[in-house]
C-alpha positions, 0 to 999 in steps of 0.5 A: 561763088560759082566756078566758071572753069575747073581744068582739072576736070577736063582732058588735057587736050580740051584745057587750053581752048576751055580756058580761052573761051572762059576768059573771052566770055568772062572778060572781054574779046581778046587774043588769048594764049595759055602757058602748058599745061593750061592749068586754070580754075576761074571763080566767080561772084555776082556783085549786082547788075553790071558788076562782078568779081572774078579769081584766076588761078592759073599756070600762066596766060596772056591777053591782048586786046587790040583795036580790032577786038574793041569793034565787038558788042560787048558792054563797055567795062573797067577792070580793077584787078589785084594780082595776088601771086606769080609774075604779072606784067602789063602794058595798058595806056602807054604805061608799062609795069614789071611784077605788080603782085599786090598792086591794084590795076586799073584797066579801061577795057575799052582800050587795048592792053597787053597783060601777061601772067607768067608761072603759077599765079592767082589774079582777082578783079573786079569788073563793072560795066560804066553804066553801072558806074556812072563814071565817063571813059575819059575820067577813067583814062585819066585816072589810070596813071595816077592810081597809086597817089590816091589816099584811098588806094590802101583801103580799096586794095585791102578790100578787094584782096579780102572780097572773096571770103567776105562774099563767101561768108555772107548769106544772101540779100540784103547784106550780099547786096550791100557789099557789092553796091558798096564795092562799086562805090569804092571803085568810083570813089577811088577814081574820083580821088585822083581827078582834078576838082574842076572835072566836069564829072566830079561836080555831077557825082552826087545825085545826077550820078545816082539818077544815071545809074539807078536808070541804068539798072531799071532798063536792065530789069524792067520786067522784074516784077519786084522792081520797087523803090525800096529794092533800087535804093538797097541795090545802090546803098542809098535811102529811099528819100535819097533815090526820090530826090535824085529823080525829083531833081530830073523832074522824074518820080521813080514809079512813072519812070519804071512804068513808062519803061514797061509800057515801052517794052510791052508795046514793042512785043505787042506789035511783034507777037501776034499769037501772044495774049495781051495778059501774058505780055503784060505779066512778062513786063511786070504788070500783075494787074491786066485792067491797070496795064490796059489803062496805062497803055491807053493813056500812053498811046491812045488805044487799047493794047488790043487794038494796037495788037490787031492793027500790027497783025492786019498790016502784016497779012 
């Protein structure tokens, strides 16, 4: 657990602005008002790339996200929230709700919403990037008003409620990674459980979605030297065999996909970094062997990394 903010450590005059800043960076840009005395504690747990859990204890606040805020460059995300105590009111996707303590709240963070928390309160939320979830925005928006009808509702509600304690009790990998991946899978399954059977997304929810999610993860971790099939499979709670099958269905291989992405990154960096050595750039993109990097680079681009870098250096003069 990481404590993003604890206003008890700050002077009173700085607390409201600190809450606004912390909530903007941890959720999404929005108009944020903070009720006096602006006491808040925001805790954070990582659930793997593109997913996190936030726990917000406060004396009250309001988040209003309008069409103006949607123009930001922040990642497209959703929130599956659970108010634990206090009083919560929300308007989202033309739906309104009164006190919703103990009820799951699915919020598409690419849509406008108004979220009001009054009095001493405790709210926690699983926040996931759409790129990690592999679910279309339209599918999530369709699921929002149907959520309570899901046969999985109570299972997921209990999971979100108990998640902070579970995350704090587990030691680091592999169990922690698996719990994070399982949480994302539960959010995906909850959404799928309330959609019509003829939804196009549901017909591709298997390996096709796995391929989309894994390749998005690879792009985010392209520089990691240990980006192996075993790590990718563990991160997404599947076997290595299932991972290979998902890529084979798309006519791809896991290792080749990773290497091609690294080569593209190194190709760009060589052109923009005339003073950097080829070996240092190769290492920064996950290539432990410089000779292997040079050979693969030449196979891909028809010239050596040095020739490519020198050509761009001479054109820049």
